[in-house]
All heavy atoms as an XYZ file, in Angstrom:
674
protein
N      27.362     23.951     18.989
C      28.647     24.331     18.393
C      29.351     25.227     19.355
O      28.728     26.049     20.135
C      28.349     25.062     17.094
C      29.689     25.581     16.511
S      29.432     26.321     14.876
C      29.446     24.801     13.899
N      30.559     25.115     19.537
C      31.508     25.895     20.312
C      31.259     27.408     20.012
O      31.400     27.760     18.816
C      32.948     25.459     20.230
C      33.830     26.262     21.219
O      33.459     26.666     22.236
O      34.997     26.582     20.736
N      31.092     28.157     20.970
C      30.750     29.697     20.783
C      31.839     30.321     20.053
O      31.597     31.382     19.280
C      30.381     30.352     22.043
N      33.073     29.891     20.133
C      34.268     30.582     19.474
C      34.582     29.989     18.071
O      35.596     30.395     17.508
C      35.375     30.506     20.395
C      35.141     31.238     21.691
O      34.430     32.297     21.717
N      35.693     30.815     22.822
N      33.828     29.105     17.586
C      34.045     28.424     16.368
C      33.098     28.869     15.245
O      31.961     29.045     15.599
C      34.006     26.938     16.438
C      35.388     26.280     16.763
C      35.251     24.826     16.709
N      35.039     24.336     15.334
C      34.641     23.121     15.041
N      34.376     22.223     16.014
N      34.461     22.645     13.854
N      33.691     29.034     14.114
C      32.821     29.401     12.935
C      32.816     28.069     11.970
O      33.850     27.417     11.877
C      33.312     30.591     12.170
C      33.261     31.890     12.909
C      33.931     32.999     12.021
C      31.925     32.320     13.282
N      31.692     27.901     11.300
C      31.673     26.885     10.292
C      32.678     27.299      9.118
O      32.660     28.399      8.755
C      30.274     26.775      9.783
O      30.240     25.997      8.640
N      33.330     26.302      8.716
C      34.398     26.680      7.670
C      33.785     27.095      6.390
O      34.505     27.879      5.669
C      35.214     25.322      7.376
O      34.445     24.340      6.919
N      32.627     26.711      5.923
C      32.123     27.131      4.740
C      31.097     28.321      4.937
O      31.250     29.285      4.240
C      31.355     25.876      3.979
C      30.697     26.381      2.768
C      32.356     24.843      3.787
N      30.121     28.215      5.799
C      29.168     29.143      5.936
C      29.509     30.354      6.813
O      28.952     31.391      6.817
C      27.898     28.548      6.560
O      28.066     28.210      7.896
N      30.642     30.155      7.576
C      31.050     31.134      8.563
C      30.012     31.426      9.632
O      30.098     32.420     10.279
C      31.467     32.437      7.801
C      32.467     32.322      6.726
C      33.741     31.699      7.274
C      34.826     31.572      6.086
N      35.568     30.381      6.136
N      29.007     30.558      9.700
C      28.008     30.682     10.739
C      28.533     30.224     12.079
O      29.433     29.378     12.181
C      26.815     29.864     10.361
N      28.017     30.814     13.171
C      28.536     30.529     14.456
C      27.575     29.720     15.345
O      27.917     29.419     16.501
C      28.894     31.860     15.179
C      27.807     32.836     15.334
O      26.688     32.494     14.843
O      27.996     33.815     15.929
N      26.450     29.323     14.825
C      25.482     28.486     15.564
C      24.913     27.465     14.647
O      24.972     27.582     13.359
C      24.298     29.280     16.087
O      23.492     29.747     14.981
C      24.689     30.507     16.956
N      24.438     26.313     15.174
C      23.914     25.243     14.370
C      22.700     25.787     13.635
O      22.507     25.320     12.518
C      23.407     24.151     15.258
C      24.623     23.382     15.911
O      25.744     23.391     15.407
O      24.438     22.729     16.939
N      21.865     26.604     14.210
C      20.725     27.151     13.509
C      21.129     27.894     12.231
O      20.536     27.802     11.259
C      19.957     28.033     14.417
C      19.238     27.258     15.520
C      20.156     26.913     16.753
O      21.258     27.493     16.850
O      19.793     25.981     17.446
N      22.131     28.799     12.455
C      22.629     29.552     11.209
C      23.253     28.655     10.155
O      23.036     28.929      8.984
C      23.600     30.622     11.652
C      23.048     31.712     12.506
C      23.971     32.822     12.897
C      23.354     33.859     13.807
N      24.386     34.828     14.301
N      23.897     27.651     10.606
C      24.455     26.710      9.576
C      23.293     26.017      8.809
O      23.306     25.942      7.628
C      25.340     25.570     10.320
C      26.617     26.234     10.805
C      25.605     24.510      9.327
C      27.386     25.329     11.694
N      22.285     25.563      9.569
C      21.030     25.080      8.906
C      20.489     25.962      7.930
O      20.014     25.591      6.768
N      20.266     27.282      8.287
C      19.631     28.221      7.434
C      20.605     28.391      6.186
O      20.121     28.566      5.062
C      19.583     29.605      8.162
C      18.431     29.560      9.137
C      18.496     30.795     10.120
O      19.297     31.785      9.759
O      17.740     30.795     11.112
N      21.887     28.368      6.327
C      22.845     28.598      5.254
C      22.570     27.396      4.162
O      22.439     27.627      3.070
C      24.257     28.552      5.694
C      25.287     28.613      4.603
C      25.644     29.854      4.052
C      25.891     27.436      4.147
C      26.555     29.889      3.018
C      26.838     27.513      3.095
C      27.274     28.749      2.592
N      22.563     26.230      4.718
C      22.487     24.966      3.746
C      21.047     24.859      3.264
O      20.824     24.131      2.278
C      23.007     23.674      4.468
C      24.437     23.826      4.618
C      25.242     23.815      5.804
C      25.400     23.748      3.631
N      26.519     23.918      5.490
C      26.743     23.901      4.166
C      25.312     23.730      2.259
C      27.942     23.811      3.330
C      26.544     23.627      1.433
C      27.723     23.744      1.994
N      20.062     25.555      3.805
C      18.788     25.536      3.254
C      18.703     26.280      1.961
O      17.861     26.030      1.077
C      17.732     26.179      4.195
C      17.303     25.299      5.388
O      17.582     24.082      5.214
O      16.706     25.709      6.351
N      19.639     27.193      1.709
C      19.762     28.026      0.534
C      21.012     27.806     -0.299
O      21.157     28.536     -1.287
C      19.630     29.572      0.937
O      20.695     29.886      1.811
C      18.334     29.824      1.698
N      21.867     26.924      0.100
C      23.034     26.677     -0.681
C      23.144     25.082     -0.923
O      22.523     24.299     -0.244
C      24.353     27.140      0.044
C      24.321     28.559      0.225
N      23.646     29.312      1.157
C      25.077     29.485     -0.508
C      23.862     30.608      1.025
N      24.804     30.766      0.032
N      24.051     24.862     -1.797
C      24.304     23.352     -2.222
C      25.790     23.193     -2.178
O      26.494     24.112     -2.553
C      23.665     23.148     -3.548
C      23.761     21.611     -3.895
O      24.814     21.254     -4.433
O      22.711     21.002     -3.725
N      26.248     22.001     -1.860
C      27.716     21.723     -1.863
C      28.274     21.954     -3.138
O      29.464     22.444     -3.277
C      27.902     20.319     -1.380
C      29.416     19.965     -1.117
C      30.118     20.913     -0.059
C      29.610     18.449     -0.729
N      27.631     21.769     -4.197
C      28.091     21.999     -5.558
C      28.452     23.465     -5.854
O      29.210     23.839     -6.761
C      27.211     21.519     -6.735
O      25.877     22.108     -6.515
C      27.074     19.956     -6.541
N      27.810     24.356     -4.944
C      28.171     25.793     -5.072
C      29.669     26.075     -4.673
O      30.174     27.104     -4.892
C      27.310     26.601     -4.231
C      25.867     26.538     -4.553
O      25.635     26.312     -5.802
O      25.023     26.765     -3.707
N      30.266     25.045     -4.119
C      31.639     25.192     -3.505
C      32.567     24.185     -4.088
O      33.297     23.515     -3.397
C      31.556     25.071     -1.969
C      30.585     26.039     -1.379
C      29.328     25.783     -1.143
C      30.993     27.347     -1.073
C      28.386     26.657     -0.597
C      30.101     28.341     -0.632
C      28.775     27.996     -0.323
N      32.492     24.024     -5.405
C      33.341     22.996     -6.046
C      34.881     23.290     -5.855
O      35.681     22.285     -5.994
C      33.066     22.938     -7.521
C      31.842     22.150     -7.794
O      31.418     21.395     -7.036
O      31.190     22.284     -8.981
N      35.207     24.500     -5.581
C      36.652     24.740     -5.394
C      37.206     24.229     -4.088
O      38.359     24.210     -3.884
C      36.863     26.327     -5.541
C      36.118     27.036     -4.456
O      35.014     26.683     -4.077
O      36.597     28.107     -4.030
N      36.317     23.754     -3.256
C      36.762     23.193     -1.959
C      37.441     21.798     -2.201
O      37.039     21.097     -3.026
C      35.596     23.052     -0.901
C      34.952     24.312     -0.459
C      33.748     23.955      0.435
C      35.830     25.250      0.261
N      38.402     21.546     -1.407
C      39.068     20.230     -1.498
C      38.377     19.252     -0.685
O      38.757     18.669      0.271
C      40.443     20.299     -1.156
C      41.307     21.044     -2.073
O      41.016     20.973     -3.394
N      42.259     21.827     -1.650
N      37.059     19.011     -1.008
C      36.209     18.054     -0.248
C      36.686     16.676     -0.525
O      36.930     16.248     -1.646
C      34.728     18.230     -0.705
O      34.316     19.417     -0.447
N      36.818     15.868      0.526
C      37.206     14.409      0.296
C      36.122     13.699     -0.324
O      35.014     13.790     -0.169
C      37.628     14.007      1.738
C      36.681     14.805      2.558
C      36.615     16.153      1.889
N      36.561     12.666     -1.121
C      35.596     11.725     -1.714
C      35.211     10.767     -0.501
O      35.967     10.428      0.359
C      36.188     10.798     -2.795
C      36.560     11.646     -4.138
O      35.894     12.628     -4.237
O      37.396     11.203     -4.892
N      33.948     10.430     -0.528
C      33.481      9.552      0.538
C      32.671      8.332     -0.127
O      32.163      8.465     -1.294
C      32.499     10.237      1.519
C      33.138     11.426      2.281
C      31.218     10.818      0.675
N      32.594      7.265      0.559
C      31.891      6.112      0.086
C      30.832      5.787      1.046
O      31.005      6.051      2.344
C      32.798      4.900     -0.014
C      33.817      5.037     -1.086
C      34.656      3.780     -1.204
O      34.169      2.720     -0.894
O      35.741      3.874     -1.823
N      29.657      5.319      0.657
C      28.619      4.932      1.534
C      27.825      3.968      0.971
O      27.753      3.696     -0.263
C      27.733      6.232      2.022
C      27.069      6.914      0.781
C      25.893      6.518      0.362
C      27.801      7.869      0.110
C      25.224      7.132     -0.648
C      27.201      8.507     -0.972
C      25.898      8.045     -1.355
N      27.035      3.170      1.875
C      26.168      2.117      1.428
C      24.737      2.490      1.724
O      24.423      3.061      2.844
C      26.541      0.850      2.136
C      25.732     -0.296      1.802
C      26.095     -1.560      2.605
O      27.065     -1.538      3.261
O      25.268     -2.525      2.517
N      23.864      2.372      0.727
C      22.457      2.599      0.965
C      21.798      1.413      1.480
O      21.905      0.322      0.879
C      21.833      3.059     -0.282
C      20.296      3.398     -0.111
C      22.514      4.326     -0.843
N      21.094      1.431      2.522
C      20.445      0.311      3.134
C      18.926      0.546      3.064
O      18.383      1.600      3.283
C      20.850      0.126      4.669
C      20.065     -1.063      5.253
C      22.375     -0.076      4.743
N      18.220     -0.538      2.677
C      16.818     -0.435      2.419
C      16.112     -1.442      3.278
O      16.528     -2.613      3.418
C      16.425     -0.614      0.962
S      14.747     -0.765      0.616
N      15.024     -1.120      3.904
C      14.225     -2.099      4.690
C      12.827     -2.375      4.046
O      12.232     -1.388      3.578
C      13.921     -1.555      6.044
O      15.273     -1.259      6.663
C      13.217     -2.491      6.973
N      12.665     -3.604      3.821
C      11.358     -4.077      3.262
C      10.607     -4.931      4.228
O      11.151     -5.920      4.689
C      11.622     -4.788      1.930
C      10.252     -5.280      1.294
C      12.403     -4.031      0.940
N       9.359     -4.537      4.618
C       8.587     -5.427      5.553
C       8.276     -6.687      4.910
O       7.884     -6.875      3.727
C       7.393     -4.509      5.822
C       7.328     -3.504      4.715
C       8.644     -3.349      4.139
N       8.396     -7.760      5.688
C       8.134     -9.155      5.369
C       7.269     -9.711      6.446
O       7.555     -9.561      7.670
C       9.435     -9.880      5.146
C       9.163    -11.371      4.833
C      10.204     -9.296      4.029
N       6.406    -10.592      6.043
C       5.495    -11.261      7.037
C       6.368    -12.070      7.879
O       7.361    -12.720      7.431
C       4.476    -12.064      6.414
C       3.384    -11.321      5.682
C       2.423    -12.267      4.969
O       2.462    -13.499      5.144
O       1.510    -11.709      4.254
N       6.037    -12.217      9.171
C       6.901    -12.976     10.215
C       7.083    -14.375      9.804
O       8.207    -14.959      9.910
C       6.208    -12.887     11.536
N       5.997    -15.075      9.370
C       6.120    -16.442      8.959
C       7.016    -16.532      7.705
O       7.892    -17.518      7.751
C       4.732    -16.979      8.560
C       4.783    -18.535      8.607
C       3.309    -19.104      8.382
N       3.369    -19.811      7.163
C       2.356    -19.792      6.192
N       1.379    -19.155      6.390
N       2.449    -20.537      5.189
N       7.025    -15.675      6.710
C       7.900    -15.770      5.631
C       9.329    -15.591      6.043
O      10.168    -16.228      5.542
C       7.405    -14.749      4.567
C       8.320    -14.642      3.356
C       8.395    -16.033      2.561
C       7.684    -13.534      2.344
N       9.496    -14.656      6.929
C      10.907    -14.277      7.373
C      11.419    -15.553      8.119
O      12.624    -15.850      7.830
C      10.940    -13.115      8.334
C      12.162    -12.755      8.961
C      13.211    -12.520      7.876
C      12.096    -11.531      9.901
N      10.655    -16.159      8.853
C      11.022    -17.393      9.574
C      11.535    -18.503      8.514
O      12.557    -19.115      8.791
C       9.984    -17.924     10.364
O      10.363    -19.140     11.104
N      10.781    -18.681      7.438
C      11.105    -19.654      6.416
C      12.444    -19.182      5.762
O      13.279    -19.974      5.528
C       9.980    -19.729      5.481
C       8.850    -20.344      5.956
C       7.648    -20.448      4.965
O       7.962    -20.716      3.800
O       6.500    -20.292      5.302
N      12.574    -17.899      5.519
C      13.779    -17.400      4.858
C      15.006    -17.571      5.741
O      16.083    -18.116      5.392
C      13.652    -15.892      4.451
C      12.615    -15.800      3.356
C      15.049    -15.384      4.027
C      12.227    -14.337      3.143
N      14.789    -17.414      7.085
C      15.876    -17.507      8.064
C      16.383    -19.079      8.109
O      17.471    -19.316      8.172
C      15.473    -17.031      9.444
C      15.396    -15.585      9.532
C      14.712    -15.171     10.802
O      13.760    -15.822     11.358
N      15.197    -13.971     11.340
N      15.339    -19.965      7.924
C      15.613    -21.381      8.009
C      16.503    -21.680      6.799
O      17.476    -22.457      6.867
C      14.407    -22.180      8.034
C      14.542    -23.664      7.930
C      15.338    -24.265      9.157
O      15.093    -23.731     10.274
N      16.189    -25.240      8.823
N      16.074    -21.267      5.616
C      16.774    -21.599      4.283
C      18.212    -20.929      4.406
O      19.176    -21.648      3.915
C      15.981    -21.042      3.095
C      14.684    -21.702      2.930
C      14.877    -23.187      2.488
C      13.530    -23.805      2.170
N      13.623    -25.187      1.955
N      18.310    -19.777      4.896
C      19.612    -19.089      4.979
C      20.535    -19.980      5.966
O      21.718    -20.183      5.645
C      19.555    -17.746      5.480
N      19.935    -20.357      7.114
C      20.727    -21.244      7.985
C      21.135    -22.503      7.319
O      22.313    -22.926      7.582
C      19.871    -21.499      9.282
O      20.569    -22.291     10.069
N      20.354    -23.154      6.552
C      20.654    -24.395      5.916
C      21.779    -24.150      4.966
O      22.659    -25.084      4.799
C      19.353    -24.940      5.111
C      18.419    -25.510      5.974
C      17.050    -25.727      5.267
O      17.039    -25.669      3.987
O      16.013    -26.146      5.971
N      21.800    -22.992      4.363
C      22.941    -22.739      3.355
C      24.175    -22.137      3.938
O      25.158    -21.943      3.298
C      22.369    -21.807      2.274
C      21.298    -22.387      1.382
C      20.662    -21.421      0.441
N      19.703    -21.908     -0.328
C      19.502    -21.680     -1.723
N      20.346    -20.933     -2.259
N      18.529    -22.244     -2.310
N      24.056    -21.743      5.301
C      25.130    -21.102      5.898
C      25.522    -19.679      5.488
O      26.662    -19.381      5.419
N      24.370    -18.983      5.211
C      24.624    -17.622      4.748
C      23.682    -16.686      5.495
O      22.668    -17.188      6.158
C      24.297    -17.356      3.224
C      25.262    -18.150      2.347
C      22.831    -17.775      2.934
N      23.883    -15.319      5.530
C      23.078    -14.398      6.242
C      21.727    -14.316      5.428
O      21.657    -14.541      4.221
C      23.714    -13.043      6.232
C      25.055    -12.850      7.099
O      25.078    -13.780      7.988
O      25.803    -12.080      6.709
N      20.765    -13.990      6.253
C      19.421    -13.797      5.499
C      19.532    -12.590      4.442
O      19.012    -12.884      3.301
C      18.350    -13.304      6.584
C      17.073    -12.886      5.912
C      18.083    -14.456      7.543
N      20.234    -11.649      4.680
C      20.425    -10.508      3.731
C      20.944    -11.097      2.443
O      20.619    -10.597      1.334
C      21.231     -9.352      4.221
C      20.494     -8.653      5.389
C      20.753     -9.360      6.767
O      21.364    -10.344      6.907
O      20.285     -8.771      7.832
N      22.120    -11.952      2.551
C      22.703    -12.462      1.371
C      21.839    -13.304      0.578
O      21.889    -13.249     -0.682
C      24.031    -13.215      1.785
N      21.066    -14.191      1.238
C      20.128    -15.009      0.555
C      18.994    -14.284     -0.217
O      18.666    -14.531     -1.330
C      19.515    -16.006      1.551
C      18.588    -17.115      0.868
C      19.411    -17.883     -0.231
C      17.966    -18.067      1.968
N      18.405    -13.271      0.522
C      17.395    -12.488     -0.069
C      17.986    -11.743     -1.296
O      17.355    -11.626     -2.415
C      16.800    -11.563      0.889
C      15.861    -10.410      0.229
C      15.937    -12.292      1.890
N      19.180    -11.177     -1.117
C      19.858    -10.524     -2.288
C      19.967    -11.364     -3.470
O      19.674    -11.097     -4.606
C      21.171     -9.917     -1.803
C      21.783     -9.053     -2.928
O      21.307     -8.011     -3.201
O      22.874     -9.473     -3.398
N      20.476    -12.606     -3.243
C      20.737    -13.654     -4.252
C      19.416    -13.929     -4.979
O      19.272    -13.932     -6.203
C      21.271    -14.882     -3.747
C      21.431    -16.083     -4.676
C      22.418    -15.770     -5.785
C      21.807    -17.338     -3.934
N      18.325    -14.194     -4.216
C      17.020    -14.612     -4.759
C      16.389    -13.426     -5.620
O      15.849    -13.680     -6.664
C      16.107    -15.000     -3.658
C      16.291    -16.389     -3.101
C      17.105    -17.337     -3.650
C      15.725    -16.970     -1.920
N      17.149    -18.505     -2.905
C      16.201    -18.253     -1.844
C      14.805    -16.577     -1.016
C      15.919    -19.072     -0.834
C      14.540    -17.345      0.077
C      15.028    -18.730      0.061
N      16.483    -12.249     -5.112
C      16.001    -11.121     -5.799
C      16.725    -10.921     -7.078
O      16.099    -10.644     -8.283
C      16.019     -9.850     -5.021
C      15.095     -9.805     -3.861
C      15.334     -8.560     -2.981
C      13.701     -9.867     -4.341
N      18.054    -11.094     -7.128
C      18.892    -10.920     -8.366
C      18.437    -12.067     -9.414
O      18.337    -11.733    -10.577
C      20.325    -11.068     -8.064
C      20.843     -9.806     -7.356
C      22.400     -9.945     -7.015
N      22.851     -8.783     -6.204
C      23.294     -7.655     -6.655
N      23.132     -7.410     -7.991
N      23.655     -6.660     -5.882
N      18.314    -13.257     -8.825
C      17.900    -14.426     -9.758
C      16.578    -14.085    -10.387
O      16.354    -14.204    -11.579
C      17.814    -15.647     -8.898
C      19.182    -16.173     -8.580
C      19.176    -17.476     -7.764
O      18.083    -17.660     -7.046
N      20.215    -18.179     -7.661
N      15.634    -13.582     -9.590
C      14.323    -13.337    -10.119
C      14.343    -12.181    -11.134
O      13.672    -12.245    -12.078
C      13.357    -12.920     -8.915
C      11.918    -12.910     -9.282
C      11.390    -14.215     -9.749
C       9.900    -14.233     -9.958
N       9.414    -15.564    -10.470
N      15.100    -11.150    -10.871
C      15.212    -10.107    -11.835
C      15.782    -10.551    -13.140
O      15.366    -10.147    -14.213
C      15.964     -8.878    -11.278
C      15.347     -8.014    -10.201
C      16.353     -7.097     -9.518
C      14.193     -7.339    -10.838
N      16.836    -11.447    -13.030
C      17.406    -12.021    -14.256
C      16.394    -12.738    -14.984
O      16.268    -12.710    -16.309
C      18.648    -12.886    -13.878
O      19.587    -12.121    -13.211
C      19.305    -13.490    -15.120
N      15.615    -13.657    -14.377
C      14.506    -14.413    -14.959
C      13.512    -13.465    -15.710
O      13.062    -13.789    -16.766
C      13.811    -15.193    -13.941
C      14.540    -16.347    -13.385
C      13.860    -17.152    -12.165
O      12.602    -16.799    -11.983
O      14.428    -17.810    -11.499
N      13.078    -12.358    -15.036
C      12.212    -11.342    -15.616
C      12.841    -10.707    -16.809
O      12.028    -10.459    -17.810
C      11.791    -10.441    -14.564
C      11.089    -11.047    -13.360
C       9.795    -11.687    -13.797
O       8.984    -11.097    -14.573
N       9.553    -12.921    -13.304
N      14.059    -10.509    -16.850
C      14.732     -9.825    -17.986
C      14.758    -10.682    -19.161
O      14.666    -10.313    -20.241
C      16.150     -9.307    -17.534
O      16.012     -8.526    -16.388
C      16.768     -8.581    -18.693
N      15.157    -11.990    -18.999
C      15.189    -12.974    -19.970
C      13.949    -13.337    -20.547
O      13.757    -13.574    -21.776
C      15.943    -14.235    -19.465
C      15.962    -15.362    -20.501
C      17.407    -13.999    -18.993
N      12.815    -13.362    -19.739
C      11.544    -13.794    -20.198
C      10.806    -12.897    -21.134
O      11.102    -11.887    -21.482
C      10.654    -14.062    -19.046
């Protein structure tokens, strides 16, 4: 951090002091701040055997979709089946 700059919330002047501040504070302690809304996507990784991944990649290619899209579709379908059963 620039030696002449202070953190806007903690007023700390080093990264270490900012870390110490946030170890004992929560952003909800500062609801009066005009914090912007943010959007983010949570990404999850699940290990899959190499042979199975190869088969999934082949099926995705045949359908003209990304592996991620196909796996998402299949998982949603399976969850729906489990809910109905």
